[in-house]
C-alpha positions, 0 to 999 in steps of 0.5 A, spaced: 500 500 500 505 504 501 508 503 494 502 505 491 501 512 494 494 511 496 492 508 489 489 501 488 493 495 485 493 496 477 488 493 473 490 495 466 491 488 464 485 485 467 479 483 462 474 488 461 467 486 464 463 492 464 456 491 468 450 492 464 443 495 467 436 495 464 435 502 460 442 504 460 447 504 454 454 504 454 459 507 449 467 507 449 469 513 445 476 515 443 478 522 441 485 526 440 487 530 445 490 536 443 493 537 450 496 530 450 498 530 442 495 523 442 488 518 442 485 518 449 479 513 450 473 514 455 467 510 457 460 513 458 454 510 461 447 514 459 440 513 459 438 508 452 432 514 451 434 521 452 428 526 449 430 530 443 433 537 445 434 535 453 441 535 456 442 531 462 447 532 468 454 529 467 458 526 472 465 525 471 468 519 474 475 518 475 479 512 477 485 510 482 492 510 480 494 503 477 487 503 474 484 505 468 477 508 465 474 501 465 475 500 473 468 504 475 464 500 470 468 493 471 468 494 479 462 498 481 454 498 480 455 506 478 452 505 471 445 504 474 445 511 476 444 513 469 437 510 469 436 516 473 437 521 468 445 522 469 450 521 464 457 518 467 463 519 463 469 515 465 476 518 462 483 515 462 488 518 467 494 513 467 498 515 473 497 522 472 493 525 478 490 529 472 495 535 473 500 538 468 506 534 469 511 539 472 517 535 469 514 532 463 511 538 458 508 533 454 503 530 459 498 535 460 493 531 463 490 537 467 488 541 460 486 534 457 481 533 463 478 540 464 479 542 456 479 537 451 475 532 455 469 537 456 469 539 449 469 532 446 463 530 451 459 536 450 460 535 443 458 528 442 453 527 448 447 531 450 450 533 457 449 540 461 454 545 459 454 549 465 456 548 472 450 547 475 449 540 471 456 538 472 459 533 478 466 530 479 467 524 483 473 520 484 477 514 488 484 515 491 488 518 485 481 521 482 479 523 489 485 527 490 483 530 483 476 532 485 478 535 491 484 539 487 479 542 482 474 543 487 479 548 490 482 551 484 477 551 479 470 552 482 467 554 476 467 547 473 463 543 478 457 543 482 459 537 486 465 534 488 465 527 491 472 524 494 472 517 496 478 515 499 482 521 496 489 521 496 490 528 498 497 527 502 501 525 495 503 532 493 506 533 500 510 526 501 517 527 501 522 523 497 524 516 500 529 512 498 525 506 501 520 508 496 525 510 490 520 508 484 514 512 487 518 518 489 521 519 482 514 518 479 511 523 484 517 528 482 515 527 475 508 529 476 509 534 482 516 537 481 521 536 487 520 537 494 518 544 496 517 546 489 512 551 487 509 546 483 508 541 489 505 547 493 500 549 487 498 541 487 497 540 495 490 541 497 493 542 504 496 548 501 490 550 496 485 550 502 488 555 506 486 560 500 480 557 497 474 561 497 469 557 501 463 560 498 465 558 491 467 551 492 463 546 490 459 541 495 464 536 498 463 529 499 468 526 502 469 519 505 474 514 508 475 507 510 476 506 518 482 502 516 485 506 510 492 507 511 490 515 509 485 516 514 489 520 518 491 525 513 483 525 510 481 527 517 486 532 518 484 535 511 476 535 513 478 538 520 481 544 516 475 544 511 470 545 518 475 550 521 474 554 514 467 554 513 466 550 507 460 546 506 461 539 506 460 532 509 465 526 511 463 519 512 467 513 514 465 506 514 469 499 516 474 497 511 480 499 507 483 502 501 479 497 496 473 497 492 469 493 497 470 499 501 469 504 495 462 500 493 460 501 500 461 509 500 458 510 492 451 509 493 451 515 499 455 519 494 451 518 488 444 519 492 447 526 495 449 528 488 442 526 485 438 530 491 442 536 490 440 536 482 433 535 484 433 540 489 436 545 484 442 546 489 
């Protein structure tokens, strides 16, 4: 677990076995990302029948480190929420934390997510194109990204769900015991103590973020999650600074068993906000 820096075991080469749901269609889309200069694939769940001219709320679901765009459909029942009028978009993020890599200019995953992907999804599917109709939910690495974007790009999303978010990763110091991990994180976030590290660290970003503009935050952790202490510490800062959020813990660690126990609460809260016009 320490070697994975808060990310679950790799599933990239695992068989693809997406779950199917009555009244829900699934599509895989490959498009060229200008930011990355290459083809990228994302998966979508959407209602089989969408009334002509209607645009539906869209939820971007981000996978964890070591996983890929297929994880949400292969290991969870999240697709069933499309039957309730949501379009669910599951992009590929590699091990990027969806940021523009500090030491790899070609890996502009931040621009890919917030620019290229949004444009392609909005041009291809009947999704809402304003903040009120957009949400983002991530697990582990993806949970980190949901929190970071909530704090730095509050104009993009109305709701941000962070399930076992790896929010401590940018503040991790170089370690010879975890040399491979440290080198990878240095490539993504920059050297220890650098400006790029600080600009990606939720514990720093939360100090300057505008609580009134930040999306509703839904944060979870398993009580045996190796990152539970860091998540609780972050939640304490949110409370101190007056952010609108909720925090849930359940038995479990850092895996799909625990995550799947948290997903229904997160999605129901998201849906209740849509229904109430929050």
